[in-house]
N, C-alpha and C positions, 0 to 999 in steps of 0.2 A: 915605751914613751914616759918620763919621768916626769913627777909633778909637776915641776916648774915649767915644762915643755908644754904639759897638759894645760895650766894656768893661762899661758900665752895663747894658746889655740884658741879655747874657749873668749879670752878678752877680745881678740881680733876678730873672732867669730861672731860675737853677741853685740859688736859697737855697732850702732843703730837699729838695733833689730825689733825696737817696739816703736810704735809710731802716736803720734797722738789721735785721740778720739776722732770720731769720721772716716774710718777707713772700713766701718762695715764689717769688722773683726775685734770681738774683745780681746782684752788682753791676754788673757788665758790662750785665744783661737790664735791672735797674731804670735804667739812664742812656740804656740805646739807646730805651727807651719814653717816657722823656721827652722826648727830643729829637726823637724822631717826634712826639708829640703836638703838642708844641711849635710844629713846623714845616707840621702840618698845620692846627691853629687859628689860625696867623696872630700867636702871640705872638711866632715868629721871623720876622721879614719876609724877602721875598725877596730875598737882595744881603747878608745880615747877615752879618760876616765870623767865621768861629769862631778860637776861641784856638790857638796850635799845641798840637799833644798834649804836649808837656813841660811848658808854662806850665800848659794844661788840668787834668793831671794832679796836679799841686803846689795848684791850686785845690781841686780836689775831694779831697786825701787818698787817691786810688787810683793804681795803677802806669801807666805809661807804657804800658805793652801793652795795657791795658783799654782806654785812651782809644782807642790806636790802632786797636784789634779793630771798635770803635762807628764811629769814622770809615769803616772800610774796608766796613761793613755799609750805610753811611748811604750812601756813594757807589755802591754797587752796587745799592742799592735805588732810586738816583736822587733823593734828597733833598737831595745836596750837591754842591758841585763843587769842583773844586780847578782853578788855574789859578798864572801867574808869581807874582801877587802873595797867593797864598795860596788858603786854602779858606771856600767862603761859601754861603749855603744859597739853593737851587735856584730859579728861579721857577716854579713848579708850575702858576700861573693857575687858582686854585681857583675852580669855579663861583659866581657869586652866589647867594644862597639866592631861590628862584622865588616870583614875588609868588604871591597868593592865586587869581587867576586861571588865572595858568600851574600852579598846584598842583591845582587842579581840572581842566584839561585835560588834565593829566598822571596823574593817578591811577592807582596801578596796575590792569590788568583781566586776568582771564583770557581764554584762547579761547573761542570760540562753543561750542567742544563740550566744555570743561570747564565753562560756566554751565550746561549742559543737564543736567548730572549732578545731582539731586535733593539737595539739603540736609537732613538729617534731625537730631533730637537727637541729642545724646551719648550714646554706646554706653555701659550700665553697666557695672559691674566683675563680674567672672566669680563673686565671690562673692554676689552678687544671687538672692535664691531667686527660682525661675519662670522665669529668664532663659533664653530658647530660645538652643539650639545650643552651649551649654557643658555637657561630659561630667561624668562623675563623675571628679573629676579627683585627690580623693583613694584613689580607688582603682586607681589606674595602679601598674604593678608596678617604681616607680623602681628599685628595686635589680637586677632582671633586664634594665631598660636599661642600666644603668650598666654591668653584665658584657658587654652587647654591643659598647656604645663602647670599653670599655677591651680587647677582643679584639681590635676591628678596630685602634685603634690599635697594639697590639702586634704585629699581622700585615702591616699595610700601613706603619706607621711615614714617615717623610719622604716614601715614596713617594707617599703621599695629600695631602700639602701641596699640589700645583698644583692648576689649574684644571679638569682631568678633561674629562671627554668634555662637550662641553655639554648634551646631551642627556640626561645621568645615567647614573651606574655602571652598567656591561652587569648585574653582580652584582644589582642592586634592578630594573632592567626586567625582567628573567627572572624575578626573584620575585614580583613584581607580577603579570605575565601567567599565570604557573601556579596562582598563588591565584585570580584572576579566571576563568582558564578553566575551573576547578573552580567555584567559587560560583555563578558568574554567565554562564557560557555564552559568555566572549567569546573571538573567533576572530581570531589576531592572531600577528605573530612580536614578537620582544624589540626589532628596531630600527625597529619602530612606537609604541613606547614612549617618551615623552618625561618627566622627571621636572621636574618644575614647584615652585616656592614657594608651594605651595597651589594650590586650585581656582581663585581669583582669576585667575593668573597665565595659568593655561589657557584660563579664557575670553577674556581679552584677546587671548591670541596665536591664537583662532579669529577674534576678528574682524578684529583686526589682519589678517592674513594671508589672509583669505577676503573680506572685505567693503571695498569703498570709501566713501568719504562719500557718503553720501545712497542708498546701498542700502537695501532693505527687509528688515528682519527681524521673524520672528514672535517673540511670546514667552508665556507664559502670565500670565495677568490672572485672579486675583491668582497672583502668582510670587515668583521670589527677587529681592530686592534688588541682588546683586552682578551678577546677569545684567543688569538694566537697566541699571546703572551702566558695566558693559563697554559694552553697547551706544551709549548716550550720549557715552562716552568716545570710542568711534572713528567718530561722526560719522554713524551709522547711524538710518534712521527707522524708529519702531519701532510697530509694528501689535498694540496687544493684543488678545490670542484668549481668551475665555473657559475656564472649567473647570468641568467636572461629573464627576458621579462616575464617570466611565469616561475623566478624562483631559482635555485640549487638545480643543478645539473646533475641528475646522476641514472646512469643507463644501468639494466638491470644487470649487464654483463660486468658491471663494476664490482657487484656483491661476489661473485665468485674469483675473481681477479685479487681483489685485494680486500678482505672484509674487515670493516672497521668494529673498533669496540665504543667509540663515541662517536656521532654526528651532531654537530654543532651548527643551528642555522636560524635566520630570523625570519621566521614566514610570515609574518603581518605583517613588516615593514621590513622589508631588508636592509642592511645598511651596509654602504653607503649609498646605493643604486635606488632604492625605495621599491623595486618590486613587492608583489605579492605573491607568495608560493599557492600554487593552483591547487584545487581540491582533487584533482587526479594524481598531482607527484604527491601531496600531502599521505593519500591513503597508499597509495605506492610506497613510501619510505615508512609507514605504521608497519604494513604488513611485510617488508622484506627485514627491518630491523627487528621485529619479534620473530622471525626465520631464523634469521642470523644470531640471535644472541646480544646483540647491538642496543647501544640507551641513544635517545634522541635527546639533544638539548636545546630547549625551545627558549630562546631568549626572544622575549616580548617587548622589542627595544620600541620606543615612542608610539606604542599603537593608540595610546589613548586620545592623542590628539590626532585624529582622521578627520578631514574637514566636512564631509557628507555621509546622511545615513548612519546606521547602526555599526559599531566597532567589529572588524572582521573577529571570527570565532577563534578561538585558541585549537592548534594542532592536538593538546594533549585532552580535550574534550570531546576528539569525535567517537572514540571508541573507548569500549570499559577498561579499565586498567591498563591503557595505553604505556609501551615503552619510552615515556616522556618526563624527562626532569624539568619542567618549568620556570625559568627564571624570570624574575622583576626586579624593579628598583623606584625608588621613589624621588632619584635625584633630578628629574627631570621635571616630575608631576611637581612635587614640593619644592626642596632646593638641595645643592649638591653636598653644603657643608653637615645637613643631616645623617648622611651616610648609612642609610637603611635600605635593605633590600629584603627579597623573599626566596626560597627555593620551596617548590611542592614535588616532592618526593611519591614516586609509586608506591601502591599500597604493598604491591608485591617486594618491594625493597626496604619498605618501612622495618621488617621485624631486625634485619641485620644490621641496617644503617642507626636505626635508633642508638643502642649502646655507643655505637662509636663518635657519632655526633656530641652526645655527652661525654665525652674525654676529650675533643678536637676544641668543643665552644665551652665559652666561660659564663654567656649571659651579658648583663648590663646594658647601660642606658634605658634603664625600666620605665622611669619617667619620662622620656620621650616616645617609647613605645605606648605606654599609658596614654598620652597625649593625642599620640598617632591615631589609635585606636577612637579616640573619641572625636577624632577630628572629622575620620569616614565614619564614623556611625550618626553623627548627628548632621550630615549633609554637608560639611564645609569643604569636603574633600572635592565630592561633586559638583559643586558649584564654582569651586576654582578653576577645576580642569575645563568645564563649559566656558568661562570666561577667558580661559588661556586659547580654548580654540578661535573665539573669534578672534581675538587679537591676533595669533598668528596666522590666520584666514587673511587678514589685513597686510600683514607684513611680508608673507609670502609673496601677495598679489602686487605689492608695490617693490619687489626685490625682482619679479619676471618681468616688470613693465620697465626698468631702470635696464637689464640685461637687454631688454629687444631693442631699446633706443640708442644703445652706447656700444654693443658690441657690434664690430664691422665683421669678425671672422666668422665663419661657419662653426655653429655651435648646438648642441640640442641640449634639454634639461630633461631630467626624470628625479622622481622622488618627493613630489610637489604634493601628493594627495593626504600625506599624513605626516607627522614629527615636525622637527624643527631646523628643518635644511632641505635646501636643493644641491643635486648633484650638475655641474656644469661640464658637458662634454666637449673637448677643444680636440683643434687637429692635435696629432701626433708631435710636429715640429714645435710646438709650444712648450718650453721647457716650465712644466707645472710648478717642480719645487721649487724654482728660481722664481716664480712670480709670487708664491705663498711667502718666500724670504724677503722680499722686496715690500710686500704690502705690510710687512709687520712694521716699518720705518714709518705708515702711514695710519698708524693704529688699526689695522687691521688684522685679522689671523683667520685667514679661510686656510685650509688643509690640502694639500695635493690629491689628486684623486690617486696618483699612479701609488703613494704612501701606502694603501689601502689594500694593494697586492701583496699578496705574500708568497709568489712564484719568484722565478731570479729574472722572467722576463714579464716586464709591465704588458698587462692587458686590456687597460685605458690610462686616458690622460686627460686633465681637466683640475677642477677645483672643488670642493665640498663647501657650500656657503650656508652657513649658519645664520639665521632671521630671529630667532629666539630672542636675544638681549639687546637688536638694534630698532631704535622706531623706524616707523615707515616713514616721515619724513626726511629722513637722513639717506635712505637708499638713494636716489638719483646721484649725490654727489659721490659717496663711496662707489658706485657702481662706474661712475665716470672714471674716476681716480684709478680703479682699477684695469677700467679698458685701456687707459693710458701705459701701464704696468704691463700689460700683456704686448702692446704694441712695440714697447721698447725692449721688452726681452727677444724677440724677435729678431731686432737689430742689433742686439748685442750693447743698446746704451745703459750703461749703468747708472744715470740721474735719478 
């Protein structure tokens, strides 16, 4: 390209490249972006000669220092090259646009493990009524929590700005363990406690650290979808185990036919049906897991909100050094955005697991961890949980009353002794997923009970109704609307 053509190319290209102040970019930033984009899209072909910095600055009406800085940045990024004859656009050898056939062949795809994760409807917002798993966020003591944060920052200051222990702050691990030892009968030491980003990360760690691709895992059916997702993401072969009024059903013969590496269960409050794993089944599960080299993942879901009497004891504490990894979360007892949970590792696993955890985890959120330790230690956590127990009892009772008043179809209700939801069992002809979809148009987000089934053939039908975020005074009107939607779903009425 001749110098005359170069000058013409630059004159056309630079016309209108700089905008007045207020664009959010400095003159240097505007010029840099304009030149970089022109080189990438081919308007400035490879080999095009750049004007000298003095000439360029005069043409653009900017300082020579601005042009020099832009040239230096473009050179450092490899967009332009300088030699004895001047500075030119580098030959970047941009790939040609792919043909239609090549585009199909190279279309983005996920791994086989990722493709096994079930795809579900978008999650409704926390403000939707009757959504399961959402606590009474407007009742959380925000002022008390802020004081704990302020105290943690004042006490630890710059010291807590680093990564910290990958397994979490020792103060929080000790506070969590003291609470669980008293409330749930957990037996452990603080070094067995790992602070995680919620229960989901704890479940993922269990799968990642203890199961290989192709290993077998037993899970409850119906059961917690987060556990199903963790198993699928880990490439584990899942065996769905039925659930009845006494919890997960496992026959002694099952251990011989297809022994698992992992067994996932929610023994204190089965999700979503609400049953409690009986003592005889707990002991049998512990005995067989030890005999077959399996690990039990005990998810302590919603057990803090038991309506009457003492909390149900954890399976982890039934026998010394049980083959149990105990998982919990503060998403329901505190608030979901906290994103904090815990994993209690068996002492026998600790020597092998601790170094690996140090590589997989990076610590962080230290002020929140320190604040939560104070919140638990000073009794504020216990008082908040006690207040929520009373509130959720009132809301559960209002929901039960409304269901009995408005539902004309035969139905049964399970799961009301603990937690923040009820399982409403409906006749098989009710299209529960259709009802859940229609409910969103009316500001409600119940979940279809059949959506919690991991086997190909649904074994239950109905709705999972959360009441944690819904005031008792609203239950009658909400359930009346829900009953009408159920009736319409049976007649095909789409109104």
